[in-house]
C-alpha positions, -999 to +999 in steps of 0.1 A: +223-099+178+197-075+165+161-073+178+134-090+157+115-068+134+078-062+143+055-079+119+017-074+118-011-071+094-008-042+070-031-030+043-016-021+009-032+000-018-022-010-053-027+005-087-030-011-122-020+014-149-031+017-185-003-006-196-012-034-172+016-027-147+009-031-110+023-006-085+023-007-047+013+028-038+009+030+000+010+008+031-013+014+060-017+001+095-054+008+095-078-010+071-104+019+071-077+044+062-065+022+034-100+018+020-107+055+022-074+063+004-083+037-023-118+051-027-105+086-030-082+077-059-109+056-076-133+085-075-110+107-095-121+090-127-088+079-140-085+048-162-063+031-135-078+005-112-071+007-075-074-021-049-065-029-014-047-060-002-041-074+032-005-084+039+019-092+067+049-070+070+073-049+089+055-018+102+087-001+114+088+022+083+051+032+085+049+067+100+027+076+130-001+087+107-002+050+097+006+056+061+038+048+041+044+059+005+058+030-015+055+034-052+070+001-062+063-017-094+052-053-089+081-077-093+108-051-086+127-042-055+130-007-040 
C-alpha cells in the first residue's frame, strides 16, 4: 500500500492567449509568489491575459523554491 499523497492549497497562474486558449503556466505553494509572477507577466504588455487561481492539489512535484512549471492547455492532460 502506497502512502497518501500530500494535498494542500496551491496557487496556479493561468494565461489566456490571443486565440482564446487557456494554459496553466505555473503552480506555487505561496500566494504572494504566484501574484508576483502573474503581475510580472502582465506588466510585459503582451495581448495575453494572466490570472491566478486557488486550487487544491498534490504539492509533491513543486520544487523547494515553491514553483512548478506546468504549461498545460486547459482540457488536456500532461
